[in-house]
Backbone and ligand atoms as CSV (ligand in chain L), in Angstrom:
chain,resi,resn,atom,element,x,y,z
A,1,MET,N,N,2.955,5.036,6.081
A,1,MET,CA,C,2.791,6.435,6.423
A,1,MET,C,C,3.826,7.214,5.629
A,2,GLY,N,N,3.474,8.422,5.234
A,2,GLY,CA,C,4.408,9.198,4.460
A,2,GLY,C,C,3.871,10.581,4.163
A,3,THR,N,N,4.494,11.209,3.167
A,3,THR,CA,C,4.123,12.561,2.803
A,3,THR,C,C,4.475,12.809,1.340
A,4,LEU,N,N,3.767,13.744,0.732
A,4,LEU,CA,C,4.098,14.169,-0.628
A,4,LEU,C,C,4.931,15.427,-0.511
A,5,GLN,N,N,6.134,15.389,-1.086
A,5,GLN,CA,C,7.051,16.523,-0.970
A,5,GLN,C,C,7.895,16.609,-2.232
A,6,ASP,N,N,7.992,17.792,-2.807
A,6,ASP,CA,C,8.800,18.019,-4.005
A,6,ASP,C,C,8.436,17.028,-5.118
A,7,SER,N,N,7.150,16.844,-5.348
A,7,SER,CA,C,6.649,15.946,-6.398
A,7,SER,C,C,7.067,14.495,-6.210
A,8,ALA,N,N,7.419,14.140,-4.999
A,8,ALA,CA,C,7.777,12.750,-4.710
A,8,ALA,C,C,6.990,12.275,-3.496
A,9,LEU,N,N,6.598,11.023,-3.522
A,9,LEU,CA,C,5.922,10.435,-2.383
A,9,LEU,C,C,6.966,9.755,-1.517
A,10,TRP,N,N,7.091,10.225,-0.286
A,10,TRP,CA,C,8.056,9.659,0.660
A,10,TRP,C,C,7.313,8.719,1.599
A,11,VAL,N,N,7.782,7.507,1.656
A,11,VAL,CA,C,7.227,6.530,2.598
A,11,VAL,C,C,8.259,6.373,3.700
A,12,ASN,N,N,7.886,6.752,4.919
A,12,ASN,CA,C,8.902,6.749,5.968
A,12,ASN,C,C,8.516,5.969,7.216
A,13,ASP,N,N,7.396,5.271,7.180
A,13,ASP,CA,C,7.035,4.455,8.329
A,13,ASP,C,C,5.969,3.458,7.905
A,14,ILE,N,N,5.841,2.409,8.685
A,14,ILE,CA,C,4.767,1.445,8.443
A,14,ILE,C,C,4.020,1.198,9.742
A,15,ILE,N,N,2.763,0.871,9.600
A,15,ILE,CA,C,1.937,0.490,10.746
A,15,ILE,C,C,1.341,-0.863,10.408
A,16,PRO,N,N,1.685,-1.901,11.173
A,16,PRO,CA,C,1.097,-3.205,10.892
A,16,PRO,C,C,-0.422,-3.123,10.990
A,17,GLY,N,N,-1.067,-3.683,9.990
A,17,GLY,CA,C,-2.509,-3.542,9.929
A,17,GLY,C,C,-3.277,-4.766,10.359
A,18,GLY,N,N,-2.559,-5.884,10.523
A,18,GLY,CA,C,-3.291,-7.132,10.685
A,18,GLY,C,C,-3.892,-7.472,9.356
A,19,SER,N,N,-4.501,-8.589,9.222
A,19,SER,CA,C,-5.122,-8.935,7.946
A,19,SER,C,C,-6.141,-10.033,8.148
A,20,GLU,N,N,-7.013,-10.101,7.159
A,20,GLU,CA,C,-7.959,-11.209,7.109
A,20,GLU,C,C,-7.399,-12.154,6.064
A,21,ILE,N,N,-6.950,-13.316,6.510
A,21,ILE,CA,C,-6.168,-14.181,5.645
A,21,ILE,C,C,-6.888,-15.501,5.382
A,22,SER,N,N,-6.864,-15.910,4.121
A,22,SER,CA,C,-7.217,-17.281,3.791
A,22,SER,C,C,-5.957,-17.900,3.185
A,23,GLU,N,N,-6.057,-19.079,2.649
A,23,GLU,CA,C,-4.851,-19.717,2.104
A,23,GLU,C,C,-4.280,-18.953,0.917
A,24,VAL,N,N,-5.141,-18.318,0.137
A,24,VAL,CA,C,-4.660,-17.697,-1.096
A,24,VAL,C,C,-4.862,-16.193,-1.162
A,25,SER,N,N,-5.393,-15.595,-0.122
A,25,SER,CA,C,-5.578,-14.156,-0.212
A,25,SER,C,C,-5.546,-13.518,1.167
A,26,CYS,N,N,-5.325,-12.223,1.166
A,26,CYS,CA,C,-5.450,-11.477,2.397
A,26,CYS,C,C,-6.061,-10.130,2.067
A,27,ALA,N,N,-6.673,-9.523,3.025
A,27,ALA,CA,C,-7.262,-8.204,2.829
A,27,ALA,C,C,-6.995,-7.384,4.065
A,28,PHE,N,N,-6.778,-6.081,3.850
A,28,PHE,CA,C,-6.592,-5.171,4.965
A,28,PHE,C,C,-7.962,-4.921,5.572
A,29,PRO,N,N,-8.155,-5.250,6.847
A,29,PRO,CA,C,-9.484,-5.104,7.442
A,29,PRO,C,C,-9.931,-3.642,7.452
A,30,PRO,N,N,-11.071,-3.328,6.856
A,30,PRO,CA,C,-11.542,-1.934,6.823
A,30,PRO,C,C,-11.651,-1.325,8.220
A,31,ARG,N,N,-11.984,-2.125,9.218
A,31,ARG,CA,C,-12.092,-1.593,10.578
A,31,ARG,C,C,-10.728,-1.107,11.083
A,32,ARG,N,N,-9.667,-1.838,10.743
A,32,ARG,CA,C,-8.317,-1.434,11.147
A,32,ARG,C,C,-7.917,-0.137,10.444
A,33,LEU,N,N,-8.248,-0.036,9.161
A,33,LEU,CA,C,-7.954,1.175,8.406
A,33,LEU,C,C,-8.672,2.375,9.024
A,34,ALA,N,N,-9.919,2.186,9.390
A,34,ALA,CA,C,-10.681,3.273,10.025
A,34,ALA,C,C,-10.037,3.665,11.359
A,35,GLN,N,N,-9.513,2.678,12.106
A,35,GLN,CA,C,-8.858,2.967,13.381
A,35,GLN,C,C,-7.593,3.798,13.166
A,36,VAL,N,N,-6.797,3.423,12.155
A,36,VAL,CA,C,-5.567,4.183,11.855
A,36,VAL,C,C,-5.939,5.610,11.465
A,37,ALA,N,N,-6.962,5.764,10.618
A,37,ALA,CA,C,-7.388,7.110,10.209
A,37,ALA,C,C,-7.824,7.919,11.423
A,38,SER,N,N,-8.538,7.287,12.330
A,38,SER,CA,C,-8.980,7.964,13.547
A,38,SER,C,C,-7.780,8.369,14.404
A,39,ASP,N,N,-6.789,7.481,14.518
A,39,ASP,CA,C,-5.589,7.796,15.303
A,39,ASP,C,C,-4.833,8.989,14.723
A,40,ILE,N,N,-4.862,9.124,13.390
A,40,ILE,CA,C,-4.201,10.266,12.753
A,40,ILE,C,C,-4.943,11.547,13.127
A,41,VAL,N,N,-6.261,11.520,13.000
A,41,VAL,CA,C,-7.084,12.698,13.309
A,41,VAL,C,C,-6.889,13.118,14.764
A,42,GLU,N,N,-6.761,12.127,15.655
A,42,GLU,CA,C,-6.604,12.433,17.086
A,42,GLU,C,C,-5.152,12.732,17.473
A,43,GLY,N,N,-4.247,12.720,16.488
A,43,GLY,CA,C,-2.856,13.071,16.750
A,43,GLY,C,C,-2.037,11.953,17.383
A,44,LYS,N,N,-2.582,10.750,17.434
A,44,LYS,CA,C,-1.826,9.625,18.006
A,44,LYS,C,C,-0.770,9.110,17.035
A,45,ILE,N,N,-0.974,9.366,15.735
A,45,ILE,CA,C,-0.038,8.930,14.695
A,45,ILE,C,C,0.266,10.137,13.823
A,46,ASP,N,N,1.558,10.330,13.503
A,46,ASP,CA,C,1.983,11.417,12.616
A,46,ASP,C,C,1.962,10.950,11.169
A,47,GLY,N,N,1.687,11.872,10.261
A,47,GLY,CA,C,1.793,11.570,8.838
A,47,GLY,C,C,0.459,11.238,8.212
A,48,ARG,N,N,0.536,10.766,6.985
A,48,ARG,CA,C,-0.656,10.432,6.221
A,48,ARG,C,C,-0.586,8.986,5.768
A,49,ILE,N,N,-1.749,8.403,5.567
A,49,ILE,CA,C,-1.785,7.070,4.974
A,49,ILE,C,C,-1.457,7.215,3.500
A,50,VAL,N,N,-0.436,6.531,3.040
A,50,VAL,CA,C,-0.054,6.624,1.635
A,50,VAL,C,C,-0.102,5.268,0.939
A,51,GLY,N,N,-0.580,4.252,1.639
A,51,GLY,CA,C,-0.696,2.973,0.962
A,51,GLY,C,C,-0.661,1.814,1.935
A,52,TRP,N,N,-0.465,0.641,1.370
A,52,TRP,CA,C,-0.443,-0.575,2.178
A,52,TRP,C,C,0.565,-1.544,1.591
A,53,TYR,N,N,0.916,-2.551,2.399
A,53,TYR,CA,C,1.889,-3.544,1.943
A,53,TYR,C,C,1.443,-4.926,2.396
A,54,HIS,N,N,1.872,-5.904,1.638
A,54,HIS,CA,C,1.672,-7.303,2.025
A,54,HIS,C,C,2.621,-8.151,1.204
A,55,SER,N,N,2.638,-9.433,1.502
A,55,SER,CA,C,3.592,-10.304,0.791
A,55,SER,C,C,2.857,-11.415,0.052
A,56,HIS,N,N,3.529,-11.931,-0.957
A,56,HIS,CA,C,3.081,-13.101,-1.721
A,56,HIS,C,C,4.217,-14.114,-1.677
A,57,PRO,N,N,4.431,-14.762,-0.545
A,57,PRO,CA,C,5.593,-15.680,-0.440
A,57,PRO,C,C,5.549,-16.789,-1.487
A,58,GLY,N,N,6.514,-16.739,-2.393
A,58,GLY,CA,C,6.624,-17.777,-3.413
A,58,GLY,C,C,5.636,-17.679,-4.557
A,59,HIS,N,N,4.823,-16.619,-4.571
A,59,HIS,CA,C,3.804,-16.505,-5.620
A,59,HIS,C,C,4.086,-15.386,-6.618
A,60,GLY,N,N,5.137,-14.614,-6.393
A,60,GLY,CA,C,5.488,-13.575,-7.349
A,60,GLY,C,C,4.788,-12.260,-7.094
A,61,LEU,N,N,5.041,-11.346,-8.007
A,61,LEU,CA,C,4.586,-9.966,-7.845
A,61,LEU,C,C,3.401,-9.670,-8.748
A,62,PHE,N,N,2.290,-9.388,-8.152
A,62,PHE,CA,C,1.064,-9.039,-8.884
A,62,PHE,C,C,0.065,-8.496,-7.864
A,63,LEU,N,N,-0.988,-7.911,-8.343
A,63,LEU,CA,C,-2.110,-7.541,-7.481
A,63,LEU,C,C,-3.294,-8.420,-7.878
A,64,SER,N,N,-3.844,-9.143,-6.915
A,64,SER,CA,C,-5.045,-9.933,-7.149
A,64,SER,C,C,-6.241,-8.984,-7.236
A,65,GLN,N,N,-7.390,-9.521,-7.574
A,65,GLN,CA,C,-8.603,-8.700,-7.604
A,65,GLN,C,C,-8.868,-8.098,-6.221
A,66,THR,N,N,-8.678,-8.906,-5.168
A,66,THR,CA,C,-8.859,-8.401,-3.799
A,66,THR,C,C,-7.848,-7.297,-3.511
A,67,ASP,N,N,-6.602,-7.488,-3.964
A,67,ASP,CA,C,-5.570,-6.462,-3.767
A,67,ASP,C,C,-5.973,-5.158,-4.461
A,68,MET,N,N,-6.537,-5.277,-5.680
A,68,MET,CA,C,-6.975,-4.075,-6.419
A,68,MET,C,C,-8.066,-3.346,-5.633
A,69,GLU,N,N,-8.997,-4.119,-5.070
A,69,GLU,CA,C,-10.076,-3.504,-4.292
A,69,GLU,C,C,-9.502,-2.838,-3.037
A,70,THR,N,N,-8.523,-3.473,-2.410
A,70,THR,CA,C,-7.878,-2.880,-1.236
A,70,THR,C,C,-7.146,-1.607,-1.645
A,71,HIS,N,N,-6.474,-1.647,-2.813
A,71,HIS,CA,C,-5.777,-0.451,-3.290
A,71,HIS,C,C,-6.754,0.724,-3.391
A,72,MET,N,N,-7.956,0.466,-3.938
A,72,MET,CA,C,-8.905,1.549,-4.124
A,72,MET,C,C,-9.472,2.046,-2.797
A,73,GLN,N,N,-9.466,1.191,-1.751
A,73,GLN,CA,C,-9.843,1.676,-0.410
A,73,GLN,C,C,-8.840,2.734,0.047
A,74,PHE,N,N,-7.548,2.480,-0.218
A,74,PHE,CA,C,-6.515,3.425,0.189
A,74,PHE,C,C,-6.532,4.671,-0.693
A,75,TYR,N,N,-6.929,4.491,-1.949
A,75,TYR,CA,C,-6.983,5.609,-2.885
A,75,TYR,C,C,-7.942,6.686,-2.371
A,76,GLN,N,N,-8.972,6.292,-1.625
A,76,GLN,CA,C,-9.889,7.300,-1.107
A,76,GLN,C,C,-9.226,8.181,-0.043
A,77,PHE,N,N,-8.130,7.721,0.548
A,77,PHE,CA,C,-7.387,8.539,1.513
A,77,PHE,C,C,-6.368,9.426,0.827
A,78,SER,N,N,-5.862,8.972,-0.321
A,78,SER,CA,C,-4.870,9.759,-1.037
A,78,SER,C,C,-4.818,9.323,-2.495
A,79,PRO,N,N,-4.839,10.289,-3.437
A,79,PRO,CA,C,-4.698,9.931,-4.851
A,79,PRO,C,C,-3.294,9.411,-5.165
A,80,TYR,N,N,-2.394,9.508,-4.202
A,80,TYR,CA,C,-1.021,9.020,-4.390
A,80,TYR,C,C,-0.818,7.672,-3.705
A,81,ALA,N,N,-1.923,7.037,-3.311
A,81,ALA,CA,C,-1.818,5.758,-2.593
A,81,ALA,C,C,-1.049,4.726,-3.412
A,82,LEU,N,N,-0.276,3.933,-2.711
A,82,LEU,CA,C,0.465,2.869,-3.369
A,82,LEU,C,C,0.190,1.542,-2.674
A,83,SER,N,N,0.366,0.491,-3.454
A,83,SER,CA,C,0.306,-0.864,-2.924
A,83,SER,C,C,1.683,-1.478,-3.111
A,84,PHE,N,N,2.241,-1.991,-2.036
A,84,PHE,CA,C,3.562,-2.622,-2.064
A,84,PHE,C,C,3.361,-4.125,-1.894
A,85,VAL,N,N,3.949,-4.899,-2.795
A,85,VAL,CA,C,3.912,-6.360,-2.682
A,85,VAL,C,C,5.348,-6.861,-2.666
A,86,GLY,N,N,5.667,-7.652,-1.662
A,86,GLY,CA,C,6.982,-8.263,-1.582
A,86,GLY,C,C,6.864,-9.774,-1.653
A,87,ASP,N,N,7.869,-10.394,-2.260
A,87,ASP,CA,C,7.958,-11.854,-2.251
A,87,ASP,C,C,9.223,-12.212,-1.488
A,88,PRO,N,N,9.095,-12.571,-0.202
A,88,PRO,CA,C,10.288,-12.826,0.606
A,88,PRO,C,C,11.116,-14.015,0.116
A,89,GLN,N,N,10.518,-14.898,-0.666
A,89,GLN,CA,C,11.288,-16.050,-1.166
A,89,GLN,C,C,12.226,-15.639,-2.297
A,90,SER,N,N,11.796,-14.707,-3.141
A,90,SER,CA,C,12.662,-14.265,-4.245
A,90,SER,C,C,13.412,-12.984,-3.892
A,91,GLY,N,N,12.968,-12.285,-2.846
A,91,GLY,CA,C,13.578,-11.016,-2.473
A,91,GLY,C,C,13.129,-9.870,-3.357
A,92,GLU,N,N,12.133,-10.091,-4.209
A,92,GLU,CA,C,11.661,-9.042,-5.113
A,92,GLU,C,C,10.491,-8.287,-4.481
A,93,PHE,N,N,10.273,-7.093,-4.985
A,93,PHE,CA,C,9.089,-6.339,-4.579
A,93,PHE,C,C,8.602,-5.492,-5.743
A,94,GLY,N,N,7.356,-5.067,-5.664
A,94,GLY,CA,C,6.778,-4.192,-6.671
A,94,GLY,C,C,5.846,-3.195,-5.997
A,95,ILE,N,N,5.651,-2.076,-6.681
A,95,ILE,CA,C,4.770,-1.025,-6.176
A,95,ILE,C,C,3.772,-0.662,-7.270
A,96,TRP,N,N,2.516,-0.552,-6.878
A,96,TRP,CA,C,1.442,-0.209,-7.815
A,96,TRP,C,C,0.799,1.097,-7.396
A,97,ILE,N,N,0.366,1.851,-8.398
A,97,ILE,CA,C,-0.332,3.112,-8.172
A,97,ILE,C,C,-1.547,3.165,-9.093
A,98,TYR,N,N,-2.456,4.083,-8.816
A,98,TYR,CA,C,-3.594,4.308,-9.712
A,98,TYR,C,C,-3.269,5.501,-10.582
A,99,GLU,N,N,-3.399,5.297,-11.885
A,99,GLU,CA,C,-3.155,6.401,-12.807
A,99,GLU,C,C,-4.419,6.626,-13.623
A,100,ASN,N,N,-4.885,7.882,-13.662
A,100,ASN,CA,C,-6.095,8.204,-14.429
A,100,ASN,C,C,-5.952,7.718,-15.862
A,101,GLY,N,N,-6.971,7.035,-16.338
A,101,GLY,CA,C,-6.979,6.552,-17.717
A,101,GLY,C,C,-6.319,5.207,-17.897
A,102,ALA,N,N,-5.504,4.804,-16.941
A,102,ALA,CA,C,-4.789,3.534,-17.074
A,102,ALA,C,C,-5.192,2.533,-15.995
A,103,GLY,N,N,-5.761,3.021,-14.895
A,103,GLY,CA,C,-6.119,2.126,-13.799
A,103,GLY,C,C,-4.943,1.882,-12.879
A,104,VAL,N,N,-4.967,0.755,-12.201
A,104,VAL,CA,C,-3.887,0.419,-11.269
A,104,VAL,C,C,-2.752,-0.209,-12.072
A,105,ILE,N,N,-1.590,0.426,-12.035
A,105,ILE,CA,C,-0.437,-0.031,-12.828
A,105,ILE,C,C,0.787,-0.202,-11.930
A,106,GLN,N,N,1.685,-1.078,-12.354
A,106,GLN,CA,C,2.923,-1.262,-11.599
A,106,GLN,C,C,3.881,-0.117,-11.931
A,107,LEU,N,N,4.447,0.458,-10.898
A,107,LEU,CA,C,5.382,1.574,-11.061
A,107,LEU,C,C,6.712,1.038,-11.597
A,108,PRO,N,N,7.233,1.624,-12.679
A,108,PRO,CA,C,8.541,1.175,-13.175
A,108,PRO,C,C,9.608,1.357,-12.102
A,109,SER,N,N,10.544,0.419,-12.041
A,109,SER,CA,C,11.530,0.415,-10.953
A,109,SER,C,C,12.388,1.685,-10.934
A,110,ASN,N,N,12.554,2.362,-12.079
A,110,ASN,CA,C,13.372,3.577,-12.086
A,110,ASN,C,C,12.680,4.743,-11.378
A,111,TYR,N,N,11.416,4.578,-11.006
A,111,TYR,CA,C,10.698,5.594,-10.234
A,111,TYR,C,C,10.853,5.358,-8.728
A,112,ILE,N,N,11.472,4.250,-8.350
A,112,ILE,CA,C,11.552,3.883,-6.935
A,112,ILE,C,C,12.978,4.096,-6.435
A,113,HIS,N,N,13.120,4.822,-5.359
A,113,HIS,CA,C,14.429,5.076,-4.770
A,113,HIS,C,C,14.363,4.712,-3.293
A,114,ILE,N,N,15.252,3.849,-2.884
A,114,ILE,CA,C,15.313,3.447,-1.479
A,114,ILE,C,C,16.507,4.152,-0.856
A,115,ILE,N,N,16.215,4.941,0.158
A,115,ILE,CA,C,17.272,5.736,0.793
A,115,ILE,C,C,17.576,5.176,2.166
L,1,ZN,ZN,ZN,-1.874,-9.894,-2.812
């Protein structure tokens, strides 16, 4: 959850989404996403959906084809949608965005500020 302010996307909360998991992939369940969107409309949740997060324990930082498709589900809620991938084994993380003409690209680390 977050907001766009002063040309910056602020991410200030997370809502666990649950997931549909197999051994090598996970996907954000569309029904859960629809529920979160409904909760926002009904005022049960403050803010806007600005993206999603998940982890790749021990597998590194990348977006799989399923992750790309999930990213584009979030893109329909906001053109500033981001995908966050963390690898808890290495302690690394990456953020991806959709850029016109380039597709889904990893955001350079100098664009990310953790406050
Ligand atoms: Zn993934």
